[in-house]
C-alpha positions as CSV (number, residue, x, y, z in Angstrom):
1,M,-19.0,-9.1,-0.6
2,I,-20.2,-5.7,-1.8
3,L,-21.2,-2.8,0.4
4,D,-23.2,-0.3,-1.4
5,Y,-23.1,3.3,0.0
6,K,-25.6,6.0,-0.6
7,S,-22.9,8.3,-2.0
8,N,-22.9,6.2,-5.3
9,Y,-19.9,4.1,-4.7
10,P,-19.7,0.4,-3.7
11,L,-16.8,-1.2,-1.7
12,L,-15.9,-4.7,-2.9
13,F,-14.2,-7.3,-0.7
14,R,-12.6,-10.4,-2.1
15,V,-11.5,-13.1,0.3
16,Y,-9.1,-15.9,-0.7
17,D,-7.6,-18.9,1.1
18,D,-4.5,-16.8,1.9
19,G,-5.5,-13.2,1.4
20,V,-8.0,-10.4,1.4
21,A,-8.5,-7.6,-1.2
22,Y,-10.7,-4.5,-1.2
23,R,-11.6,-2.0,-3.9
24,F,-13.7,1.1,-4.1
25,Q,-15.7,1.6,-7.3
26,T,-17.9,4.3,-8.5
27,N,-21.1,4.4,-10.5
28,L,-20.4,7.9,-11.8
29,P,-20.8,8.5,-15.5
30,D,-17.3,10.0,-15.9
31,S,-13.8,9.4,-14.6
32,I,-12.7,10.8,-11.2
33,T,-9.4,11.9,-9.7
34,V,-8.5,10.6,-6.2
35,R,-6.9,13.6,-4.4
36,Q,-6.1,11.8,-1.2
37,E,-6.3,8.3,0.1
38,T,-5.3,6.8,3.5
39,A,-5.1,3.1,4.3
40,R,-4.2,2.2,7.8
41,F,-2.9,-1.2,8.9
42,P,-2.5,-1.4,12.7
43,L,0.4,-3.8,13.4
44,V,1.2,-5.2,16.8
45,N,4.4,-6.6,18.5
46,N,6.8,-4.5,16.4
47,P,7.1,-6.8,13.4
48,T,10.0,-6.7,10.9
49,V,9.2,-4.8,7.8
50,Y,10.8,-5.4,4.4
51,F,10.3,-2.3,2.2
52,P,11.8,-0.5,-0.9
53,A,12.6,2.9,0.6
54,V,12.8,5.6,-2.0
55,Q,16.3,7.2,-2.3
56,K,16.2,10.8,-3.5
57,R,17.8,11.4,-6.8
58,K,20.1,14.4,-7.3
59,D,18.1,15.6,-10.3
60,A,14.6,15.3,-9.0
61,D,12.5,15.4,-5.8
62,R,11.8,12.2,-3.8
63,F,8.5,11.7,-5.5
64,H,10.1,11.0,-8.9
65,T,11.6,7.5,-8.8
66,S,12.3,4.6,-11.1
67,F,10.6,2.2,-8.7
68,E,13.7,0.0,-8.6
69,E,15.0,0.3,-5.1
70,L,16.6,-2.5,-3.1
71,Y,14.6,-3.8,-0.1
72,S,15.5,-2.6,3.4
73,E,14.8,-4.6,6.5
74,A,14.0,-3.0,9.9
75,P,11.8,-3.4,12.9
76,L,8.7,-1.3,12.5
77,N,9.5,1.0,15.4
78,Q,12.9,1.9,13.8
79,M,11.3,3.2,10.6
80,S,11.1,7.0,10.5
81,D,7.6,8.4,9.9
82,T,9.1,10.4,7.0
83,T,10.3,7.2,5.2
84,L,8.8,7.1,1.7
85,A,8.5,3.6,0.3
86,F,6.4,2.0,-2.5
87,S,4.7,-1.3,-2.6
88,P,4.8,-4.2,-2.1
89,I,5.8,-4.2,1.6
90,L,6.3,-7.4,3.6
91,V,5.4,-7.5,7.3
92,A,6.9,-10.5,9.2
93,G,5.9,-11.0,12.8
94,A,7.2,-13.6,15.2
95,T,8.2,-17.1,14.0
96,K,5.3,-19.3,12.9
97,T,3.0,-16.3,12.4
98,P,1.5,-15.4,9.1
99,R,3.3,-12.8,7.0
100,L,1.4,-9.9,5.5
101,V,2.1,-8.4,2.1
102,I,0.6,-4.9,1.4
103,T,0.4,-4.1,-2.3
104,E,-1.7,-2.6,-5.0
105,S,-3.2,-4.0,-8.1
106,D,-5.1,-3.0,-11.2
107,L,-3.1,0.3,-11.5
108,E,-3.2,2.2,-14.8
109,D,-0.4,4.6,-14.1
110,Y,2.6,4.9,-11.8
111,P,1.6,6.3,-8.4
112,G,4.1,9.1,-8.7
113,R,2.7,10.4,-11.9
């Protein structure tokens, strides 16, 4: 499904048997720089989250990482709102409920670049 907005950008949705993806595109004649993006995923019932939390290196700030962290496991309500993690992140609810993976695709550069 494609939603065309008047501001010259469509929002594409792709739905699969076991997943959903979305992507913003532009019809602008040149490249653009995204200065800020927020994606919110409201989660209920305090699921367990598996995530690669960034560990600050001694020689750099926490935004410079090798993207090679081990995965941590914690209930969502025990994660600090200052935790910095990169994708993919796995969200696991109660037994016999679907699991949710939040990730990115079609990247051209590292997100911390």
